[in-house]
N, C-alpha and C positions, 0 to 999 in steps of 0.2 A: 684393446684400448680400455682404459679405466676412466672413471669419472674425473679423476684428477688430471688426466691427460687431455681432456677436452678444452680446457681454458688455454688461452694464449697469454702467458704472463698473468697480469692482473685482469685481463679482459675475459669475461665469461663467454662461453659458447652461447649460441642462440637458445638452445634447450635449457642450459643452466640459468640463463637470464630469465626465460619465460617461467621456470619453476619458482624463481625468487619473486618475480613480479606478481604472480598469481597466488603466492603463499601456499604452494603445493607440497609442503612438507611440514611435519610437526616434529616427530622424534628423529627423523632422518634414517630410520631403519631401511625403508624401501627405496629411498630417493636415488642412490647410486645406480641400482639396477634399472629403475624406470628411466632415468636420464639417458643411460647408455642405450637402452632398447629404443627409445624414441629417436635418439640420434641416428641409430642404424636404419630405422624405418625412413627417416627423412632423407637419408643419403640415397635410398632407392626410389622414394616416392615423395616428391616435394609437396603434394597436395593430397594427403591421405584422408579417407572418409572417417567419420566417427567410428564406424564398425571396424575399420582397419586399425585405428588407434586402440580401440578396446581389445582387439585381437592380439596386438603386440604387447599390450600390458597384462594380458591374461597370464596368470601364474606368478605375477609379482604381487605379493601380499602386503597391503598397507594395514598395519596394526591400529592406526589411528582413524581408519575409515575416511581418508581424505580424497576418495575417488573423484568426486565432482571437481575439486580444484586441480587434481592431477590431470584429468581430461581437459579442463580449460587451459592448463599450462601446455599440454601437448598441442592443442589447437593453436595457441599463441606462438609456440615455437615454429610451427609451420609458417605462420604469417611472417615471423622475423626472418626465417630462411629465405622465403620468396622475396621479401623486401630487399634483402641484402643482394639478391641476384637481379633486382630490377623488375621482378615479376609482380603479378597482381596478388 
């Protein structure tokens, strides 16, 4: 799966939406890999801990040092996924 394949037509995936909402990208260099990695994690674990999010993002290098926003977006993505499923 690629980042382009996550959206459904004009509708962004929850992870793409969260990254946009939280301004979790600047140059876009790291964004596709991080979005795909967070998506894969949320498919396995709908409520990952901060440590699990950091672990899945390890190795994805952000040249702009936007890690706080990226982590906030990953947490927001989990909220969106759980809300779409009717969970807390």
